[in-house]
C-alpha positions in Angstrom: 6.5 24.4 20.7 3.8 21.8 20.7 3.2 19.6 17.7 -0.3 18.8 16.6 -1.5 16.2 14.1 -4.7 15.5 12.1 -5.5 12.7 9.7 -7.2 14.0 6.5 -10.5 12.4 7.5 -10.5 14.0 11.0 -11.7 17.4 12.1 -9.9 17.8 15.4 -6.1 18.5 15.9 -4.4 16.3 18.5 -1.3 17.1 20.6 1.4 14.7 19.5 4.8 13.9 21.0 7.9 13.7 18.7 8.0 9.9 19.4 4.4 9.5 18.1 5.1 11.8 15.2 8.1 9.6 14.2 5.8 6.5 14.4 3.2 8.2 12.2 5.8 9.3 9.7 7.2 5.8 9.5 3.7 4.4 8.9 3.1 6.9 6.1 6.6 6.7 4.4 8.0 3.4 5.5 11.8 3.6 6.2 12.4 6.7 4.1 14.3 8.8 6.6 11.6 9.5 9.3 14.0 11.5 11.5 15.0 13.8 8.6 11.3 14.2 7.7 10.4 15.1 11.3 13.2 17.7 11.4 11.8 19.3 8.2 8.3 19.2 9.7 9.4 20.9 12.9 11.3 23.6 11.0 8.4 24.4 8.7 5.7 24.3 11.3 7.7 26.8 13.4 7.3 29.1 10.4 3.5 28.8 10.6 3.1 26.2 7.9 1.0 23.0 7.9 2.8 20.0 6.4 1.0 17.0 5.0 2.8 13.6 4.9 0.6 10.9 3.3 -2.8 11.2 5.1 -1.4 13.0 8.2 -1.1 16.8 8.7 1.3 18.4 11.1 1.2 21.9 12.6 2.6 23.7 15.7 0.9 25.8 18.3 2.9 28.8 17.0 1.1 28.6 13.6 
């Protein structure tokens, strides 16, 4: 499963590694459990959902 991200002001989805996703989540939420948030994002995007955290959206290639 490949993770993609898009800021709300962008039109193109970008392939993102889990390391970069953790960095983005930390930027948006501060130190509020970024690993737990990433786990939730991965679980929900696997179901075909798009998740928004702050100004960043996440989806997977299976959605």
